[in-house]
N, CA, C and O of each residue as an XYZ file, in Angstrom:
412
protein
N     105.811    107.699     84.201
C     105.976    109.136     84.217
C     106.537    109.554     85.567
O     106.073    109.091     86.609
N     107.514    110.412     85.551
C     108.116    110.930     86.775
C     108.085    112.443     86.714
O     108.465    113.045     85.710
N     107.629    113.050     87.800
C     107.542    114.498     87.870
C     108.099    114.948     89.214
O     107.752    114.385     90.252
N     108.962    115.963     89.197
C     109.490    116.538     90.433
C     108.921    117.931     90.607
O     109.009    118.763     89.703
N     108.336    118.188     91.771
C     107.812    119.502     92.106
C     108.811    120.164     93.057
O     108.879    119.788     94.227
N     109.592    121.147     92.578
C     110.619    121.759     93.428
C     110.048    122.525     94.610
O     110.719    122.669     95.632
N     108.822    123.019     94.491
C     108.236    123.765     95.606
C     107.889    122.856     96.774
O     108.094    123.227     97.930
N     107.365    121.672     96.484
C     106.993    120.741     97.550
C     108.092    119.708     97.822
O     107.979    118.911     98.753
N     109.145    119.723     97.015
C     110.246    118.760     97.128
C     109.734    117.326     97.015
O     110.194    116.435     97.730
N     108.779    117.112     96.111
C     108.153    115.807     95.963
C     108.350    115.245     94.563
O     108.167    115.940     93.564
N     108.732    113.960     94.512
C     108.740    113.199     93.276
C     107.420    112.461     93.193
O     107.035    111.759     94.128
N     106.728    112.617     92.080
C     105.529    111.843     91.801
C     105.881    110.873     90.681
O     106.302    111.277     89.597
N     105.704    109.599     90.961
C     106.015    108.554     89.988
C     104.722    107.815     89.684
O     104.085    107.275     90.588
N     104.335    107.789     88.420
C     103.141    107.040     88.025
C     103.572    105.881     87.146
O     104.221    106.066     86.117
N     103.198    104.682     87.573
C     103.478    103.494     86.775
C     102.359    103.370     85.752
O     101.195    103.211     86.118
N     102.706    103.444     84.476
C     101.700    103.432     83.416
C     101.479    102.055     82.807
O     100.726    101.931     81.840
N     102.103    101.034     83.337
C     101.960     99.678     82.806
C     100.915     98.913     83.611
O     100.991     98.874     84.839
N      99.951     98.311     82.943
C      98.952     97.491     83.642
C      99.621     96.275     84.277
O      99.226     95.830     85.354
N     100.630     95.748     83.601
C     101.395     94.615     84.127
C     102.792     95.112     84.463
O     103.619     95.321     83.575
N     103.045     95.297     85.739
C     104.344     95.807     86.186
C     105.230     94.609     86.504
O     105.392     94.204     87.655
N     105.792     94.066     85.439
C     106.591     92.850     85.540
C     107.444     92.721     84.288
O     107.234     93.434     83.306
N     108.375     91.837     84.328
C     109.168     91.494     83.154
C     109.735     92.653     82.376
O     110.554     93.412     82.894
N     109.301     92.799     81.116
C     109.892     93.779     80.203
C     109.638     95.222     80.627
O     110.455     96.090     80.321
N     108.547     95.509     81.314
C     108.282     96.891     81.724
C     109.225     97.333     82.850
O     109.396     98.528     83.090
N     109.821     96.378     83.523
C     110.703     96.704     84.653
C     112.015     97.313     84.179
O     112.513     98.245     84.810
N     112.587     96.819     83.093
C     113.895     97.329     82.680
C     113.835     98.801     82.305
O     114.751     99.552     82.640
N     112.784     99.235     81.619
C     112.676    100.659     81.279
C     112.437    101.495     82.538
O     112.942    102.612     82.647
N     111.671    100.959     83.482
C     111.443    101.656     84.747
C     112.758    101.801     85.511
O     113.068    102.878     86.020
N     113.521    100.727     85.592
C     114.817    100.783     86.298
C     115.767    101.784     85.642
O     116.491    102.497     86.337
N     115.768    101.842     84.314
C     116.610    102.821     83.611
C     116.199    104.243     83.983
O     117.043    105.104     84.226
N     114.899    104.470     84.022
C     114.400    105.811     84.323
C     114.696    106.211     85.774
O     115.126    107.337     86.024
N     114.476    105.321     86.714
C     114.714    105.682     88.114
C     116.196    105.727     88.451
O     116.608    106.404     89.393
N     116.998    104.997     87.671
C     118.433    104.998     87.918
C     119.064    106.361     87.705
O     120.122    106.651     88.264
N     118.427    107.196     86.905
C     118.972    108.523     86.623
C     118.455    109.593     87.587
O     118.872    110.749     87.512
N     117.546    109.211     88.495
C     116.998    110.199     89.424
C     118.015    110.563     90.494
O     118.810    109.732     90.933
N     117.972    111.809     90.896
C     118.840    112.289     91.971
C     117.980    112.555     93.198
O     116.868    113.072     93.088
N     118.490    112.207     94.340
C     117.736    112.358     95.580
C     117.919    113.728     96.224
O     117.358    113.994     97.287
N     118.697    114.595     95.587
C     118.928    115.933     96.135
C     117.615    116.680     96.291
O     116.791    116.699     95.376
N     117.423    117.292     97.444
C     116.266    118.141     97.724
C     114.921    117.417     97.660
O     113.882    118.075     97.610
N     114.913    116.107     97.660
C     113.657    115.363     97.642
C     113.280    115.015     99.075
O     114.069    114.433     99.820
N     112.059    115.383     99.445
C     111.559    115.065    100.777
C     110.521    113.952    100.739
O     110.360    113.209    101.707
N     109.815    113.843     99.609
C     108.720    112.880     99.493
C     108.736    112.220     98.121
O     108.945    112.877     97.101
N     108.511    110.903     98.114
C     108.356    110.165     96.871
C     107.018    109.441     96.958
O     106.799    108.645     97.872
N     106.120    109.714     96.010
C     104.808    109.068     95.964
C     104.688    108.302     94.650
O     104.786    108.883     93.570
N     104.476    106.995     94.755
C     104.364    106.144     93.576
C     102.895    105.777     93.390
O     102.283    105.152     94.257
N     102.342    106.172     92.252
C     100.937    105.925     91.942
C     100.817    104.614     91.165
O     101.342    104.480     90.059
N     100.113    103.648     91.768
C      99.934    102.338     91.147
C      98.520    102.130     90.611
O      98.091    100.994     90.407
N      97.804    103.216     90.386
C      96.408    103.120     89.959
C      96.213    102.272     88.706
O      95.222    101.549     88.601
N      97.129    102.351     87.770
C      96.983    101.633     86.499
C      97.523    100.215     86.541
O      97.385     99.472     85.569
N      98.134     99.832     87.649
C      98.754     98.506     87.753
C      97.723     97.471     88.208
O      97.146     97.582     89.289
N      97.508     96.470     87.362
C      96.586     95.372     87.671
C      97.309     94.115     88.110
O      96.728     93.256     88.774
N      98.576     94.007     87.740
C      99.342     92.799     87.995
C     100.796     93.185     88.264
O     101.379     93.999     87.547
N     101.369     92.587     89.307
C     102.768     92.861     89.616
C     103.394     91.562     90.111
O     102.775     90.812     90.865
N     104.614     91.308     89.686
C     105.322     90.130     90.163
C     106.492     90.558     91.044
O     106.624     91.733     91.386
N     107.332     89.604     91.406
C     108.447     89.902     92.312
C     109.446     90.880     91.699
O     110.086     91.636     92.430
N     109.592     90.883     90.375
C     110.522     91.835     89.762
C     109.972     93.264     89.856
O     110.739     94.211     90.028
N     108.652     93.424     89.743
C     108.040     94.742     89.936
C     108.213     95.222     91.365
O     108.551     96.380     91.610
N     107.978     94.319     92.302
C     108.173     94.666     93.707
C     109.629     95.016     93.976
O     109.918     95.959     94.713
N     110.539     94.264     93.385
C     111.964     94.556     93.549
C     112.324     95.941     93.048
O     113.125     96.640     93.668
N     111.733     96.347     91.921
C     111.993     97.680     91.378
C     111.484     98.759     92.329
O     112.143     99.782     92.513
N     110.314     98.540     92.936
C     109.790     99.510     93.914
C     110.683     99.588     95.147
O     110.945    100.674     95.663
N     111.147     98.438     95.612
C     112.025     98.436     96.788
C     113.365     99.098     96.475
O     113.934     99.775     97.331
N     113.875     98.908     95.251
C     115.104     99.602     94.839
C     114.902    101.115     94.857
O     115.769    101.858     95.318
N     113.756    101.567     94.355
C     113.451    102.998     94.361
C     113.368    103.513     95.795
O     113.894    104.581     96.105
N     112.715    102.762     96.659
C     112.609    103.155     98.062
C     113.993    103.275     98.700
O     114.283    104.264     99.373
N     114.842    102.276     98.492
C     116.206    102.312     99.051
C     116.991    103.520     98.539
O     117.748    104.143     99.284
N     116.800    103.837     97.270
C     117.501    104.979     96.670
C     117.158    106.269     97.421
O     118.038    107.097     97.658
N     115.906    106.445     97.792
C     115.500    107.674     98.462
C     115.564    107.589     99.975
O     115.542    108.618    100.650
N     115.642    106.373    100.526
C     115.853    106.226    101.972
C     117.191    106.849    102.374
O     117.325    107.415    103.459
N     118.158    106.738    101.500
C     119.485    107.302    101.782
C     119.412    108.810    101.969
O     120.225    109.386    102.691
N     118.440    109.456    101.319
C     118.259    110.908    101.436
C     117.206    111.241    102.494
O     116.808    112.398    102.635
N     116.757    110.227    103.236
C     115.746    110.392    104.292
C     114.416    110.927    103.753
O     113.695    111.636    104.454
N     114.103    110.586    102.517
C     112.821    111.000    101.920
C     111.728    110.028    102.355
O     111.978    108.835    102.530
N     110.528    110.544    102.525
C     109.371    109.716    102.830
C     108.901    109.061    101.543
O     108.739    109.734    100.526
N     108.682    107.762    101.579
C     108.302    106.990    100.400
C     106.942    106.361    100.647
O     106.711    105.756    101.694
N     106.027    106.506     99.669
C     104.707    105.881     99.830
C     104.147    105.427     98.486
O     104.524    105.925     97.426
N     103.243    104.473     98.572
C     102.502    103.987     97.410
C     101.082    104.497     97.538
O     100.525    104.524     98.635
N     100.492    104.904     96.421
C      99.103    105.352     96.465
C      98.306    104.680     95.366
O      98.857    104.207     94.372
N      96.997    104.648     95.564
C      96.075    104.028     94.604
C      96.453    102.582     94.309
O      96.471    102.149     93.157
N      96.753    101.843     95.378
C      97.139    100.437     95.241
C      95.870     99.584     95.159
O      95.057     99.569     96.083
N      95.719     98.888     94.056
C      94.571     97.989     93.894
C      94.714     96.823     94.879
O      95.834     96.411     95.184
N      93.609     96.295     95.372
C      93.680     95.186     96.337
C      94.508     94.003     95.860
O      95.256     93.425     96.649
N      94.396     93.627     94.588
C      95.152     92.489     94.081
C      96.660     92.764     94.140
O      97.442     91.862     94.440
N      97.066     93.992     93.858
C      98.486     94.356     93.924
C      98.934     94.429     95.379
O     100.037     93.992     95.709
N      98.097     94.974     96.245
C      98.408     95.011     97.670
C      98.588     93.610     98.235
O      99.450     93.382     99.084
N      97.771     92.669     97.760
C      97.903     91.277     98.212
C      99.228     90.675     97.773
O      99.859     89.945     98.538
N      99.656     90.968     96.559
C     100.956     90.473     96.078
C     102.070     91.027     96.948
O     102.978     90.293     97.339
N     102.010     92.315     97.253
C     103.030     92.939     98.096
C     103.056     92.273     99.472
O     104.126     92.011    100.021
N     101.875     92.002    100.022
C     101.794     91.354    101.334
C     102.308     89.916    101.285
O     103.064     89.495    102.160
N     101.898     89.165    100.262
C     102.326     87.771    100.137
C     103.835     87.667     99.990
O     104.452     86.739    100.513
N     104.427     88.613     99.281
C     105.876     88.602     99.086
C     106.630     89.177    100.291
O     107.858     89.260    100.278
N     105.888     89.572    101.330
C     106.502     89.988    102.591
C     107.046     91.398    102.623
O     107.912     91.699    103.444
N     106.565     92.273    101.754
C     107.121     93.625    101.695
C     106.186     94.698    102.229
O     106.557     95.872    102.260
N     104.988     94.326    102.647
C     104.019     95.331    103.100
C     104.551     96.144    104.272
O     104.252     97.332    104.388
N     105.334     95.515    105.138
C     105.855     96.240    106.297
C     106.928     97.267    105.925
O     107.235     98.156    106.719
N     107.491     97.153    104.743
C     108.534     98.083    104.305
C     107.986     99.247    103.483
O     108.674    100.249    103.287
N     106.756     99.116    103.007
C     106.179    100.111    102.113
C     104.984    100.788    102.781
O     104.141    100.127    103.388
N     104.926    102.096    102.661
C     103.837    102.870    103.233
C     102.749    103.040    102.170
O     103.014    103.533    101.074
N     101.526    102.630    102.505
C     100.404    102.767    101.588
C      99.629    104.007    101.987
O      99.176    104.109    103.127
N      99.465    104.967    101.058
C      98.647    106.148    101.309
C      97.190    105.766    101.209
O      96.813    104.912    100.406
N      96.381    106.394    102.018
C      94.935    106.182    101.933
C      94.419    106.786    100.643
O      94.924    107.805    100.173
N      93.400    106.141    100.071
C      92.761    106.705     98.877
C      91.885    107.841     99.275
O      91.221    107.794    100.310
N      91.874    108.894     98.444
C      91.040    110.064     98.746
C      89.730    109.967     98.014
O      88.887    110.856     98.137
């Protein structure tokens, strides 16, 4: 699910797949490929429902980040489960992704 709030200039992206890998990636890439970075200041990706992610899932997140980096938007991940955070760290991408604190 992707929602844009024009008042806050924020894209909220919620990954609804428990396994963010393989077949779920192509539909995600199609959806994010149509997003426009105009007037976006913040992109927050909610990974609360994600229990498992592989390198293709991480690649899709990094592609999304690069897409909005060009517009100088702040990009962050929120509600990252420890197991998913470990995958991101093991694959060497933790330094490129901002993790929001859980509230």
